[in-house]
N, C-alpha and C positions, 0 to 999 in steps of 0.2 A: 425305433420309432418319432413321427412328427412331432414337434414341440411346439405349440405358440406360446409366446410371452408377449402379455403388456408389457408399454417404455416405461410410465412413467408409475413411481411407484412400486417394481419390480426388478425392471433394469437403471435406471437414472431413482436417486431421490430427491424425488421435487421437492417436499416435504423440508428438505434445508436450505433451499432454494429461494422456496416462499417465505419460511420465516426470516432467510438475509436479507432479501428484498421489503418484506416487512415492515421490517426494522429498521433498514437504510431510507425508505424513500419514507413511509409514514411513520416512524418514532414508534413502532409499535412490537413488543415482545409476545411472541406465540411460538409455544412448544412445538419444534417441526413434527414430531410425531403425532400431531393435532390440527396441524393445518392445512384444512379442508374447506371445500368452499360452505361447508353446512358450519362448522366450528365459527368462520372466521365474519357469517353474514350474521348467524342465531344469536355472537355475541355483539353487534353493530361493533363490529372492527373496520369495514367497509360495506357501504349498501350493496344490494343487490348490480346496480348499475356499476357501481366502484369496484366492486368482485370480478366482472365483467372486464374493465379496463386494464386491470390487474392480472389477469389471468391471459391478457392477449400480450402484455410487455415479457410475462413470465415465459410465455411458450413460443415467442419470436425473436425476442434478444438473443444474438448469439454472446453479447459481452456478457449477460448476465448468465449464463450457461457456462462459463467458466467457471462457477463458483457451484454448479451441479456436481455434487459426488455421486460415481456409483455406489449402489447399494451394497452393503457389506459382502465382498462374497461372492458376486452377481458376475463380475468377470471372468475371475478364478473358476468358476462352475460352467461359467457356458460355453467357453475354449475345452473342458472337459467334457461336458454333453456331445460336444461335436468331434472331440477326440475318440469317444466311443461310437462312431457312427451314428449317432442321431442327427435328424434334421430339425434346424431348429431357426423359426421365424416370428418376426416381431410383428403383430397388428395391433396398431394404435388408433386412438382417436384422434392422432395430428392430421392436419393434410396442410398443403399449400406450406410456406413459409415455416411453420412452425413443422412440420413434417422436415422439411432441408436442413433446420437448424440440428433435429434427432440425428440425422442420418452425419451430420459434421459430427457431432458429439460422441459418435459408434466407432468414427474413424480417428476420433482423439486419442480414443480408450483402446484402438487396435482390434475392434470388433467388428468381425465381420460378416453381418447379418443379413438376408432381406427383407425389407420393411414395406408392411402396407398400411396406409393410412386411409380409415373410412369413416371420417367427420364425427363429430364432438357430438350431434344428434342420433346416433347411428346405432343399431345393434351390430354387436360382430358376429352374429350368428352365420350370416353367410359366407362370410371372410373364414372360417375357421373349419369347415366344411370338411371332414379326412382330417381330421385332427387325433391325433391318441390323447395329448394334452394340452392344457391351458393354464397359463395360471394369470390373474388379473388382481387388484385390489381392492375392486368395486365387484362387490356381492350380485349385483344388478346384472351386471352384463355378464356372469357366470348362470344365473337363473334363465337367462333368455338361448344359453346353449346347450343345455342339457340333453337336449334328444341329439344332437350332433360331435358333440366330443365325452366320450365315457369316463374320462378322469380331468377332473376340475381344479384349481389349489387356490385357495385365498390366500392371497400373501398378508401375513397379518402386520398390522401398524395400530397404533392409539385411536384413530380416528375408526377404522373398522370396527371396533372391540366387541361395538354395542349391538352390531347384528348378527342373529342367529345364522349360523351355514351351513347348522344340518339338514342331511337331505338335500342340498345344493352344490356344496363342496366341502375339501378337505382342507383345515386352513395350517396353516403352514409360518413361521416365525422365521426361519434364515434360510441363506440360499444351501448351506450345509446341509438342512432339512431335507429343503426340495432336492435336493442332487439325490439322496439316499433313497427318498421316497422312488422315483425315476429308474433310482438302479434296483432297486427291489422288484418293480413292478416291469422290468426287461428280465428280470430274473426268475421271475416267476413264469414269464410269457417263454421263454427258452426252452424251461422246463416243461412245460406243457407242449410244448411242441415236440420235444424229446418223446413224450410220452405217448402223445399220439403216433410216433412214426417207429416205435416198439411196435405196434397194435395194429399197423397195417401194411 
């Protein structure tokens, strides 16, 4: 199957990096599971303009990315998916320097994946046409690809728990669970093919 992954929040744990930089640069402690734009701006930790500057630092500073860990289980399970014969690709909002930084991070973690950047203000709809599965931590992105990707997964974090994913995506809370979901999909698909072959 063709599997698409978001980078930040699915492969890389951007929340931990955000929490680290907020503490180091701004002296503010924020739980890494809640370190998204809504929480930071709503709680007046940073202004909207301040968050834009903060985001630029987060996405474009290669030194800062030394502190960005993989999401638990991501590296192992991505490699397992590739070994199982799946085509895995990253489709991210990152472009330019931020995309270059993501590429370097992937190489550091020995992940050999194609990666496409579409821009922070754009939908991923056209970039994921033909995918069987897409995984994101932003429900709005998943809601915009319902007509082109049959199996959509919301990777669960504290910052997206308030959103109702019903009818849009299936929520998964770990890479272990995500791998099992994909394995079950592939197994069911193979069984359907075998059944069809017996009746033709």
